[in-house]
N, C-alpha and C positions, 0 to 999 in steps of 0.2 A: 494552605488549609486548614491553619492556628489561627490567621488573620480572618477567614472566614465563618469559620467557628464562635469566635471573640467579638463581633461585629452583627454577625447577621446569621443565620439559620433557616438556610432554606427550607422549603417542603419537601425537595428534590434536588438533588445533587445527581448527575448524569456523567459516569466517568469514563473515558474511551483510552483502554491501552492499546498499546502498540498490538500489530499483527504478530510479531513473533514474541509478544511476552506470556510467559505462563498466569494464569490466572490463581494460583495456589497462592500465592503471598498474601495476595488484596484478600483472596478467602478469611487468610487467617487472621489478617488484620482488622477487617470490621465483622469476625467472627467474635471476640470477646469485647469490642469498642463501647462506649459507655454511650454516648451519646449518636452515632451513627449504626442503621439497619440497614444491613444488603436487604433489599426489595427482590432484585431481579439480576439475575447475570445471562447476558445476552451473547450466543458466541455466532460470529458471521464464516462462514465456509460458504469457500468460490465453489457452484457448482458446474462449473465450465472445467476448472481444474479437476474436481473429483471425475467428472465424466473424461475428462482426455488422459486425464495422467493416471488415473487408480480403478480401469474398465470400470467406468461407470458407479466408481463409489465402491464396487466388490472386492476390489484389492487393498482397500485400507485396512481392515481390521487383520488380514494376514500378515501382512508385514509389520504392523504394530505387533502382533504376536510374534514373529520371527525374532522382532528388536529384544523383546524382551526376553527369548530362550535364550540370544546370544547376550544378554545386559548391554547391552548398547542403547544409547540413546540420541534418537534421528528426528527427523520434522515428521513422521508416523505418529511418532510418541506425542510432539509435542499438538498433531492436528488431534488426536484421538480424544487426549486430557482435553482440550479445551474444549470435545464436545460431551464429555463425558461429566467436566463438573457444572456446566451452564445451565441454565431452567427453561431457556428459550431459545430453542437454535432459529437461525434464520437461515437459509439457503436463495444468495444472492445470485444476479444473473438469470432469472428465471424465464425473463425476456429473449434469450438468447438459444432457447433449449424447448423443443416442445414439451409438452406436459407428460405426456408417458416417461420419456428422459429424467425429469425433473421426478419425479417419482418413483422411478427404479432405483436413483440416486437417494433419496429419502428411507427407502424401504432398505436398501443396503449398509447404509450408514447408522440405524436408529437402534441395531442391537449393544450400541456401545454405550446409549444411554434411553431406555425403553419407557421412562418414564417420561420424558422430554417434551414438550410440546413442538412443534416442527410448522414452519410457517414458511413461505417461499415469496420472498420480494422480488423487484426489479430496481436496482441503481440502492438496494440498502435502504427505502424506505420501511419507515413505519410508524403508523398514526402515534400522536401522541395520548392519544385516549385509549388506545392500547395498552400501549408502554404502562400507564399508570393503573392499569386496572389490572397487571401481571398479580397472582400470589405472591406471596412471600417469600426468600429462597431458604430451601430445606436445610440446614448443615444438616441434620441428623444421615440423609441420604449419603454425602458423602464424607460421613464420618470414617469408614472404613479405609477410603483412597487418597483423604487428608495424610491418615497415619502411616499410609503405605507408601507415602513422594514425600514428605515433609523432609525428612534426610535426604532426600536426594535432589528435590527441586533449592533453588535459588532465586533471588531476585536477579541475576542474571543468569536465567535461563535462556535467552535469546544469544548465549556466547555460547551452548551446549558443543563441551568437546573440540576445541577449535583446533587445539593440536591435533587430534587426530583426525582432520578432515571437514568438521560439519561446518557450522554455520558459521559464518566471517561479514561484515558489512565494508562499504567500500565506499568515499565519496568521490566525486570527479567535479572539479570546479577550474572552468577556463572561461575566459572572455569570450571566445570566436563563436561562430557558429555551427553546426554541425552540415556535412556533405550532404543533401538528403536524400542519394539515392545509397553510397556506402552505409545511411544509417539505417535503411529501409533492408538492404542486404543482413547486416549486423545483426538485427532482431530477428531475421526469419532464418538466419543460418549459425548464428554462435551461441542464440540463448536457448541454452537444452532447460531440463526439469529440474536442474539444482539452482536456477535462478529463481528465488522463490519471489523477492517482493524488489521492485525499482521504482523510483519516485524522484520527480524534482521538475523542474524547469530549464528550458530551453529555448533557442531561435534557430531559424534556417536564413537562410541568405535570399532565397526569394519571397521571404516573408518577415521583412525585416522591423514592421512596426511591431509585431502580433507576439507577445507573452507565450509560448505555449506549453502546457502541462505535461508530462511523460508520467503514464500510472500505469505501472504492469504489475499485477497479480499468476503466478504462474504462467500459464501461455497467453493468458490473454491481456492486451494493451489498449488504453483507453488514450486516445491523443486530443488534447482538448487546451479551447481558447481560451487561456484566463484573463488577458489584458491585456492593454500595450505599454508598449514601453514608453516611457517621457521621451527620449532621443527618438522614437518613430513620431510621437505628437507633434515634437517641435518640429520636425522636418517635413511636417504636411501642410503643403501650403494652403492647404481649406479647412486648418484645425477652428476656427474662426477663435481664437484665443484673444483673450483681452493684455494689452502690456502689464497688469499685476500677475496674472495667470502665469502668461510667458513667462515674468522673474520669478514666480515659485517653482514652476518647472524647470528652470535653467539649474537653478539655485542645487533641484535634487542631484540633478545628471551631473553637476560641478564635482557634488561630495563623491563622487564614482571615482573605479580608480582604472576603469577596463577602458580599451582603445575604443570600445565603440559605444563610449556613454553609458546606460546602465542596464545596456543588453548582456546579459552572461547566460553561464550554464553551468546548473547544479543540480549534478543527479547522486542519490544515495539508491548502492545495489547490496542486497542482503539475499546469502545463501551460502551453496557447500563450495568452500574455501576454492578447489580446483577450478571450478565452474565463473566462480565472480571472478578470479584473477583473470583467464581468457574473454570474460567477455569485458571486462572494465577495460582489458588490454584494448579492445577488438575498438569499444566507444571510442576510446582515447585517439585510434586511427581514424575517425569520424571526422575529428575536426576540422575546417580548411588548415591546409598547408598554406605559408606563407604566399607561396606562387601561385597557387588560386584566391587569395586572400585579392591579390595587386587583379588578378586577371578578373574576379568577377566586380572590382571597383571600375576597372575601366568600361563594364558595360556585360562582362561574361554572365552568360543565365547558364544554372545546373540542373541535368532533369529531377525532377521531382514528385515521385510514385505515389507519396501521401496526398491522403483524400482532401478535398479542396473544402467540401461544404461544410455546413457549421448546426448544431441540430441544439435547439435550444428548451433546456428543461423546465416544465412551469411548477 
């Protein structure tokens, strides 16, 4: 950021923080900055998660109050305080719920920040023109909240009380594909409320050319096709590559260390430590065994219950 400000200072800088981070450190930094001004702070809240896990949003405030009473910092504190600090609240995934449910969720959490403007969106979309016309951030409104939390919240808020079984993260790396049926069953039977976020890319044996994105927040998961593996493109007899293009792709594949070219799995899981450990172990068991790899490479086909249709977003 220093180089950016030294050589070029744009009119607007958009900063996206991690969903598990607390807004206070950034707010305090910008509150006294000489050259940068905080225009707006937007918080995106998963409406499906609030509806499913917090009784239409009505259980969030009581859970937050219960944590405060017992002096505990848990995920409800982070969710509530992200709402309390924001100047615009975005309720995401409105396309998955009825208008009445989205409205009820908004009413349930609005007391946390009665001054905030609430906007329901699909796919997190907000027009840039709307963003640029939002009023300046009001630091006076959150002054008391800053003073109450500044001795408690650190930049490492995402690691809240890990030693007491709270929020941790784990990373899974492997070059093997997932068994489609086992992955389906693991998602449905092993992923509880304590898995707050998981994201990464992976591949399936029945779709060896596709790089797939695993994108989960609370109880919702998106399975997205993001690209083709270079190895898959090279193996396609109808790829129409020139000699030069094939050479370039082959060099990229040769730089990877996996047994299956550039195909690989890389997932990050965030949540309560007890459930993250169990879910991570279950995911690791979803990788094909050596015997299954041999069977698949000899022509074996695995059951695959995951959707096959591709939706394009314009």
